C-alpha positions, 0 to 999 in steps of 0.5 A: 629358217627362211633360207631353208624354204628357198629350194622348195620355192624355186622348185615350185616356181620352176614347175609352175612355169613349165606347167603354164608354158605347156598349157599355152603350147597346148592351146596353140597347138590343138590342131597340130600333130597330136590331133591331126594324127588322129591318135587317142588324145585328139578324141579327148576333151580339151581339158585332157588335151591340155594336160597332155600338151603340158606333159609333152612340154615338161618332157621336152624341157626335161630332155633338153636340161643339161644338154648343150643345144638340146634339139628334140622338138615336140612334134617330130615323128620318130623317123625325123628324130632318128634322122636328126640324131644321125645328122647331128652325129655325122656333123660331130664326126665330120671335121669340115663341119663347124655348126648345124641347125634346124630350120622351118616349121619344126624350129618355129614351133608350128609343125604338124605331121606334114612338116618336112625336115629343114636342116643346115650345116656350116663348114669351114671356108677351106673345106666348103667346096669339097663338102659340096662335091660330096654332100650326096654321100653325106646325106646317105649317112642319114638314111636311104634316099629314094630321091635326091636332087639339087635342081641345079641349086648350088647350096641346097639338096632335096631328099626323100628317104625310104622311111618316108622322111623328106626335107632339104639340106642347106650348106654354108660356110663360116664367112658367109652363112647369114643369108643361107636361111630366113626365120627361126632356127634351133641350134643342133651343134656349134663347135666354135660358137658362131651361132650364138645370138645369130638371126637369119634374115635370108638374102634380099634383092636390091631395091632396083632388082625388086622393081625390075622383077615387078616390071617384068611381071606387069609386062609378062601378063600381056605376053601370056594373054597373047598365047591364050588368044591364039590358042582360043582362036585355033580351038586348042583348049588344052593350050588355052587352059594352060595359058589361062593358068599362066595369067592367073599365076601372074596375077598371083605373083603381083599379089605377092609383090604387093604384099612384099616387093622383096619377096621376088623368089615368090614369083617363081612359085607364087602358090607356095604357102600362099595362105601364110603369106596373104592374110585371110582378110585379103580378098585377092585369093577369093577373086582369083578362085572365081576364075577357075572354070571348066575347059569350055570356050565360053567359061574360059573366055569369061574367066580371062575377062575376069582375070584381066580386070583383076590384073588391071586394078592391081597392076595400076596400083603397083606401077604408080606405087613404084614409079613404073610406066603402065604398058598402055600401048601393049594393053590396047593391042591385046584388047583389040585382039581379044575383041576380035576373038569375041566377035569371031566366037559369037 
């Protein structure tokens, strides 16, 4: 008699698990695609929105049930879903490709309607170079590109399709793919099982390379200040404003390196996803925000002084922490020039 109730028990247990996971997902995603898109669910009470989120989670789990590497995510747009279907089909048909996965916010479960597609594939070692040479032809199988550039990056191709879908395609090979991505991923295709249990930690520069990146930023600040002073002295306000931004950008790079010295790639674009990288409790962003000013000589000079103060406090901290020498002589020369400019401009 007892065993006759077991199937019913497991069915109820499974349904409750789905409901609870859906409720949690809906609570976490209240500000995600369903609400930001301005559709009708965003206007309903939190309870109806919660029920809707539960139903979405149930639908996705049901669709993934029995599908190897089930890949449909809750917050993809219809256009993104179509591109992903074509991507998986193209990878399945291409004998050079052994695996494919999804990365970025869609894989992490933090996507919204502004999220792009981060798709990756892995080829055999023998076919790798051949695939890189023909990857633009491969991407055209996924949609009609209106933008297709690699920006001289050997393993990444950026695309925008005519339907508005944008993203990037990353490529790796069987013997070297663990550093091609960093963060969560969702397996889309795995012909040989090479993605089983894999964690992508990305590439990380050696310690001495990290310290050298920091040293260059510490010194580069004064070089940019030299250009700012020259531009201000000549009354070239557009140039001076550009150099003011260069100083601010250098400080933002130092903030990113203070947070994570290994994030040397953030130096190239320190503003990229900075709100995610820097905690809201960090006052650095608010301090630098006060230095944004109109293109007026007095305001620009005051902004420069505030940026210099910000830099000095942060740079001293970082060079001491990582055993570097602070460029005191360079600082003295540049500050002398700054005083000369202040006296000349009254």
